[in-house]
Structure formats: C-alpha cells, structure tokens
Residue, then its C-alpha position, 0 to 999 in steps of 0.5 A: m367632700k372633705m373625705n373625697i379630697a383627702a382620698l384623692m390626695s392620698a391616691s395621688l401621693l401613692g401614685m407618685i411613690a409607685a411611679s418613682p424610679v426604684v433606687a438602691q435599698e436592698a440587702g447588700d446595698a449601701y449609701v454614704r451621706v455628707a452633710a452640713a449640720r447645726t447642733k444646739l444643746v438644751d442648756k438644762g441641769d442642776v448647778k451647785t456652788n461649793g456643793v450647795l444647789d443653786p436652783a436659780a443658777g443656769y447656763s447657756t451655750r451657742e449653736t454650733f455648725h459642723g459637718v457629718v459623714t454617715g455610712g449605711y449598709y442594708i442588712a435586709n431589704s429596707i433595714a440598714v445599719e449605719a454609723s456617723i461621725s461629726t467634725p469638731a464643734t465648740t460651745d461656750n458656757l455663759p452663766a445664766g439665772s442667778l449667775l447672769g452677767t458673769p463672763n464666759l466660764g470657758d469653751d469646750e470642743f466636741t465631736m459626736a459619733t453614732l451607731g444605729v439602725s434605720l428603717h426605709p419603708f418606701r422605694g420611690k423618689f421620696q424615701p422617708y426613714v426613721g431610726g435610732g441607736i447609741i451616740r457618743h459625745f467626745t470632748t476633744q478640747e477644753r479652754d478656760g474662760l473666767g472659770v479655772g480647770l473647766n472639765i466636761p467629761n465624755a458622755y453617751g446615750p440613745y438617739v432617735h432620728a427621722g429624715v427623707d432622701v430625695a432621689m435625683s437619679r438612681t445613684w445621687g440624691l439630697f437628704a434632710d435629717v433631724r436627730k435628737a439625742f438624750y444624755h448628760t455629763n457632769a461638768t466641773g470647774l472653779l469660779p474665782l471670787d477675787a481679782t487675784y485668783t486666790q480664792f475660788a468657789s467650786v462649781d459643778a453641774k449635771a449638764e443635760l446636753d440632749p443635742l438636737t442636730i439638723q442635717l442637710g446634704v447629699v447622698a450617694r447610693f451603691g447597689r442594684g436598685g433596679a438599675a441596669e448593669s451599664d448604669t452602675r459599671i465603673e471603669t478604671d479612671t484614666t482622666k487627667w483632672v479632678l475638680r472637688g467642691g464643697l464645704t470646709s469646717l476648720t478648727l484651730a489649736d488655739k495655743v499662744a505664748l503671750s508677752v505684754g510689755g516685754a514680759v511673759y504673761p503666764g497661762a494665757g491662751l486663745s479660743t476660737y470657734e469652728h468656722q466654715t467656708p466654701s472651698i474648691q480643689i483642683g487636681r492634676y494627675l502627673t502619673q496614674n497614681i501621683a497628682v498635684n492638688a490645690t485647695l482654696g477657700f473663701p476667706p472666713t472672718i473669725d473672732i479671737r477670744g482669750a482663754g486661761s489667764i486672759g479668759a475673762l477679757p472681752k473679745l480680743g479682735e477679729v481676723t479675716y484670713g484665706p486658707t490655701m494648700l498645695t499638695v502632692q497626692y498619692h492615689p493607691t488605686r483609681s479603680g472601683r468605687i472607693r479611691p483613697y488618697v494621701g498627700i503632703g505639701a505646704s499651706y499658706m495663710i493669707v491675712f486679709d484684715t484684722k479688727d481691734g477688740a480688747f487688743r488694739n492695733l491688732k496685726v497678724d502675720n501671714d505664714l507658711g507651713w507644712a500640710f498633710e491630708a488624707g481622704t477618699d473619692i467615692m464614685v457613683s458613676q464613671n466621672w462623678g462622686i462624693f468626697a470627704d477628706v481631712k487636712k492638717a496644716l502647721l501654721r504658727p504666725n506671730a500676732y502684735g498689738s497693744f493692751g492698756g498702752a503696753p505692747v503685746v506679742g503673741r507667738t501662736r500655734l494655730d495648726p488648723w484641722a480642715f474637714s471637707g466634703g462635697a462633690a467630685f468631678h473627674f474629667 
C-alpha cells in the first residue's frame, strides 16, 4: 500500500512537470535574478592574544540583510554560467567566550561577488537547480569600536548553492536559493588594556567566515523557451510614464567631525548598519530620451553607534528619516530588452524622529544635497520589466545633543549609497 501511494505521488509529480509550460533554458538563453537576502557567518576561529592561543576566546557577528543581483547565460541546454554581486552588508564583532562582556571590537562592511556554473535539469513550472563556483569577499569599510586598527582582509573560496525557479509565465518567475561558501580571513587589531589607551594587547584571529546566504526574489528569462515570437517581441518604447517598485538597501559613509563642550574630540566616528526600506519611483518622459524621476522610500529607523575614539560607548541614539530624491535622467535607448539610464538631481533627507542613547537631547537637521544615479530596466515584455539601480547622495546634516552635561555638535558626512531592485511598469 505504501509503495502504491509513493508510486502514485511520483507519477503525479512527473505529470505536473511534464504538463508545465516550457520556459527559456536552451543554449543562448539568459536570465536575471533580483533578490532580498539574509547572510550569517559561522563565527568560528582560533583567537590569539599577544601571539598566545586562547582556546576559550570567541566572537559573534550579527546576521545581515542585503540585496543580490545575478545574471546567467546558458552555454548549453540546461547548463548556465552565472555571476552575482551583493549590496554592502555590515557585521559587528562582539567578543565571546573568555572575552564575553567586552564591548564591540568594531564593525566591518563587505560585499560578495560570485562566478560559477549551475545545472537546471527540468523545464517545467518548477525548475530546481544546483551549482557552485568561486566567491570573493570584499571588505569595503572598517570602523573601530573598542578595538583599535581593526583589519579584516579580503578573502575568497568555493561555494555551492541550490534553489528553485517557479515560473509564473514564460518570462517571469519567483525563486528561492540557499548558498553556502567556505573561506576564512585573518583579522587583526589592538585591544586597549587601560582607559587611557596607552597600553594594548594585540589580537588576531583566523576567522572562519563560511557564510550561509538565503535569497528570495524575482527572475526574468530571455530566450525562446517554446514561446511564440509574438510573445517575446519588444517594440521601441513610446510610453510617457514608468513606475518602479521594490526594495532599497542603504549604507552610510558614517563620517563625523565631533566637538564636545566646544572642543574638537579627535578620532571620533560613527557606525550604522545597512538598512532596507520599500521604495517607489515615478518617472515621466519629457522627450524620448529625457525623463524626470522621483524616488520615495518608507522612513527607516536606524541605530547610531560610536566608532573610533568613541567606539566603546553604548548606542548613541536612534534616527528615523525619509530618503527622497528627484533627478533628471538620460536614457540613451528605449529599444531592446536592456535600457540603461543615468541621472543627476537633488536628494532631501527628512528627519521625522530621534531617540536618545548615550547622547541626550539628540537632534539631527534635515539636509539637501546633490544626487547621482545609474541603472537599467531589463524588459521581459512590452510594458513589464525588472530594474536595478544605484544612487549616491551627498548629505551632510548637523547633529546636536549633550554628553555628560556638555554640549555635543557633530558635523556628519552620511553620503548614502542606495541600491534598489524590483519591478518596472511602463505605461
């Protein structure tokens, strides 16, 4: 009886796969995936203090949330080469084990890029795949906490991944993917032994990173895939409006010139983590190649932490702000599937709320600055496509508060990068 049920279930599954519409995965076809992702490191490795192994010492890092864009090209039926890049993510480095209770040693920001091969054995509505290749971990920024001179070098190693594409049509789909990578780096820094920062112990760790990344997102396919020519033909776009919606990941430059009680506080810095917000863009073409575009994001709330000489302080405070941007865009082409654009304009940072931490009576000014962008629409039908873009704003608001009864003034340089991806509708 059990064997009959198993056989029936297997036959039903094979029937579903066979009855599903054929989608593009023949030699010469291609795909693009845009995803929201979660990455967590394994937090293992040998820690040495002044060159002596401390078997009880350890560390922990936060899980990160970021975006990933992947492009693939079928070099043979069911076999694709693919490459991906992630938006920046930031981890802390909290001591654990025998070092538990010590404040955060510092934060490091990183991005990951991959190059590999994947196998797509089925052509139905549900398309599982497996693959692997080489991943490169780039450290893009380091910010000291209690530690001094935090250094986390770039690293690389192999990865494997598996996932499934779920076809919603011949050109659109959803996907889920799990990737495991294997590599380590040799992190170093100095740990102060007194409050005057005159005596230090050197700390180095063979940090086993081995990140696990889970992705969920949309996939667009390009190629024959059994579709009629009329299903895939894309004419020159003559619409006037474009609506883009998706998720934006923001990272800040975290620079500050801080004064306490009217005197410059040397070596002070800020640290924030990457943060995400749903965003919408509304564009209007003024001519065939020139458009104006407004970008609005749901106001995120972010924690503001100290770095450098104030890195050992608790959280400084919280800020809720609204990211906005108005740009004039140039679209060199509105034909074909890939339609890049660049833009220039202004960004306005609206501060909705602040909450105190180590700094009391915290206030942050609104600010207006230049904005730049570059991106592309990748069309999967005449009116629908996916998009990915990057924006840079020059925002440098002043912050005010008090610490220990003394007035604090911070002249910040936030200069956010904003990485967005999602769906685009031309009408």
